N, C-alpha and C positions, 0 to 999 in steps of 0.2 A: 555277668555283664549282659546287658541287652543292647543290641545295635539295630537301629532302623535306618534303612537307606532307600530314599525315594519312594517311601511307602504311600500307595495310592489306592483308594477304593471308590468305584463309581457304581451308582444304582441308576441305570439308564442315563439320563442327562444330568442327574444330580451327582456332584462330586462331594462325597462325605469326608474323605481324607485326601489331601492334596500334596503329594510329594514331600512327605515328612522324613526328615533326616535328623536324628539325634542319637546320643548314647546315654544309657543309664548306667552309672558307674557304681562299683561296690564301695562299701564303707560309709555311705551317707544315705539319708532319706531323701529321695527325689519326689517332689510334689508334682502332680499332673493336673493343670488347671485349664479351664476354658468355659465359656458360657454354655448353656443348654443348646444342644444341636451342633456343638463345635466339632464333634467327631471323636471324643475321648473314648467312649465305650466301644465304638467300631475299631479304633486303634488297638485297644487292649484285647479285643476278641481276635484280631489278626495276629497279635503277638503270641496268642495261645493256639493258633491254628483253627479256631472256631469259624473264622471267615477267611476266605481266600482273597488276597490282594489283587487288584486289577493290574498293578505294576509295583515294582520295588520288592524288597524282601526284609525279613526280620531274622536276626541270628541270636540264639540263646547260647552263650558261651561258645560262639563260633558255629553252631549248628541250627538248622531249622527245627522247629518244634517236633515235626513229624519224624525227624531222625533220632530223637531222644528215646533211648530205651528206659522204661520205668520213669516217665517224665516227672512224676511227683517227687522224685529224688533230686531233680534239677531245679524245678520251679514250682512253687505253690501259689495258688491264686484264689482270691475271693472276689467273684464278679457279681454273683446273685445269691444272696443267702437263702432264697426260696428254692434253689435248684437242687432239690433232694426229694427222695421218696418219703412222703409224709407218713406212710404206714410202717416205716422202719423205725426202730429205736435209734437214739443217737449213737449208741455203741455199734449197732449193726450197720448203720450208714457208713461210719468210719471204717469198719472192718471190711466192707465190700471194696472201698477205695484201697485199703491196705493190701488186700489179697490180689487186687488187679495190678499192683506195682511191686510185688515181692517184699512188702514191708511187714516185719514181725507183728504178731498180735499184741505183744506187750506195748508196742508204741501207741496203740489206740488208748490204752489206759493212761499213758503219759500225757498225751495231748488233751484228753478230757480233763485231767487234773490241772493242766496248764491254763485252760480257759475257764475253769471253775464249773464244769458240768458233770462232775463225777456222781453227784447225788441224783441226777436225773438221767443217767446214762441208759437206763432201761425204758425210759418213757419215749413214746412215739413223737417223732419230730413235728407232726401236724398239730400237736398241742402246745408247741413252743411259742413264746412271745417273740416279737421282732428282735429284741435284744438277745434272747437265747439263741435264736436262729443265726444271728450274726456271730455269736461265740462258736457255734457249731461249724459255721463256714470257715472261721479262722482256724479252728482245730484241723479241718481238712487241708487247709493251706500249709499248716505246720507239720502234717503227718509224715512226710518223707524227709524231714529235717533238711530242706533244700537250701541252696546257697542264694537263690533268687526268690523274692516274694513280691506278689502284686496284690494290691487291695483296692477295690472300688467302693468308695463310701463306707469304710470300715466302722465308723462310729455311729452309723444310722441305727437308731433304736436303742442305743446304749444309754444307761444312766450315768451321772457324773463320775461315779466310781469306775464304771466300765470304760468311759472315755479316757480317764487318767491311766487306766491299765493298758489300753491298746496303744496310747501315745508312748508310754514307757517301753512297751514291748517292741514297737517299731524302732525306737532309738537303740534299744539293747541289741536287736538283731543287726542293725547297721554297725554298731560298735564292734561286733564280732567279725566284721569284714564282709557281711552279706550285702547283696543288692536289694534295696527296698524301694518299690515304686508304688505310690499311693495317689489315688484320685479322690478329691473331695470338693464339695461346695462350701464347707464350713471354713471360711477364711481365717477366723480367729484361731481355730484348731490347727489349721495348716501352718499358720505363723509360728505356733509353738512346737511343731513337729518337724517340718521340712528344713533341710539345709540348702537344697538346690531346687530350682523350679524349671519346669518345662510348661510353657503356656501356648495353647493353640486357639485359633478363632476361625470359624468357617473352614475347618480342615487344614489350615495353614499354620506353620510354626511362627509364633509371634515373639517368643523369648526362650532362651536356654541359658540360664545364668544363676548365680547364687541368690539366696533370699535377700541379703543386704543390698546387693547391686541392683536387683529388680526394683526394690522399693525406692532406692536413691534415683534410679534412672527414669522412673515413671511417676514421680510425685514431686511436689514442691516442699522444700525444707526452708525454714525461716526461724527467726528468734523473736520471741514475744517479750516485750518490755512493759513494765508498769511502774509508775513513779508518782508520788504526791507532788513532785516538781515537774509536772508533765510539760508545761510550756518551755521551761528552761531546758529540759531534756531535748525537746524538739529543736531548739536553737543550737544546742551543742552538736547534735547529729547533723544538722544542716551545714554548720561551719566545717565539719569534717568530711562533707560530701557524701554522707550516708542518707539514703532515702528511707523514710519511715512511713508506713501506711497506718492510718488510724483504724482501729478495730473496736469491737464492743467492749463495754465495761472499762472504758478509759485506757485501754492497753494499746500498744503500738506493735507493728510487725515489721521486721527488717529482713530483707533478703540479701544474700551475698556477703554478709559480714559475720564472722564467727562470734559466738557468745563471749568467748574469752576477751576478744578485742573490745566488744561493747562494754563489758564489765570494767576493764581497765580504763576506758574512756570516761565512764561514769565516776570512777574513783578519782581520777585526776581532777575532775571538775567538782568533786565533793557532792555528787548527786546521790540522793537516797533512792534505791531501787527496791520495790516490793516484789518484783518478779523479773527474773532473767532466765528464760527457759527455751532451749532449743526445741523446735517442733518438727516432727517427722510424720509423714502420712502413714496410715496403717496399710497392711497388705491389701485389705479390701479396697481402699481408696486407690491404691496404685493399680490393682487389677482392673477396676472399673474404668480407670482412665485409659489403660492400654487397650482394653477390649471394647470400648464404647462403639466402635464402628463395626464390630463383629457380632453383636448381639442379634440373634435371629428372631427372638420372641420378646415382645414388650407388652406389659399390662397397660390397659387404658381405662380411664375413669369416665366412660361414656354414660354411665348410669347416674353420675353426679350432676348437680344443677349448674346453671350458668355461673361463670366466675370461679368455679372450683379450680384450685391449683392442679397442674398436671402431676401425676405420680412420678417418683424417681424411677429412672430406668435401671432396675437392678440387673447387674450382669449375671446373677445366679438364675435369672429366668423365673422368678417367683410368679406364680399364677399361670404358668404355661399350660398345665393340664386343663384348667378352667377355660382358658382361651380356646384351646383346641376343641373342647367339648362344645363351646359356644358356636364355633365355626361349623361344626358338624351337625348342629341341631337343625 
């Protein structure tokens, strides 16, 4: 279990993390979300003792990271897949980590096999692709067989097979009763992986709730109706005090009335329905709605001609690097 209490980090006048308090529980996959610049990486670095907090504290199973003897046996983490000596082979990179934490040599072979790198174990890490580097970083996180695992963008650079593998790996680790904490900008993948969400914006906690509750609380749900007897359907809905909004393709959208009740209403009046479907926003839509006021970086279409529509304000911060380079030019 990971416990954060009042965790704060300041860089001069800039507050990167602002009094964060939450708990990451075992037995589930907890997703860590936030726009670029929200303070996710800084928070994860403080969890691992890589950055010192300005205030507050972090407990790993009741202890500070610095108090852990052989920390890889308690918590394994992948924060930066490139954080390795490129001149070492994959095997020797893991062996150095193992020897520093009293982990048997045989365990290196086991984790290399787990992540699918046995055949390239003797190759130097500097020749690895991004996806292979990710797998090696995951192997390092698994090396001590820890009860707590942290992953920052674990699917970065992986092919579809690799993404499917890491998703199932995280779910399997959680099902074993381990604590799994994962940060990612891939909303579609997070929706398939995480059971619980912690969302931050501008260093502040915005949400700490289950995946289903997060989507329900931060999005609009409605029922879509489509019928060849559209005008009669509108009359019936009006008579029942149900408000319907006209949408595209001749369909109607109804808020606040369950699909079951609408179906029964149509049946009583012998109305033919070609569609009766409950609609729920995606995780991405709910995330963007919640964090709209917390997005620090926005792309702009200054180069486009007059009358061009404004670009969508992506909460993931697409184009941040280009914008920062442009400002620094």
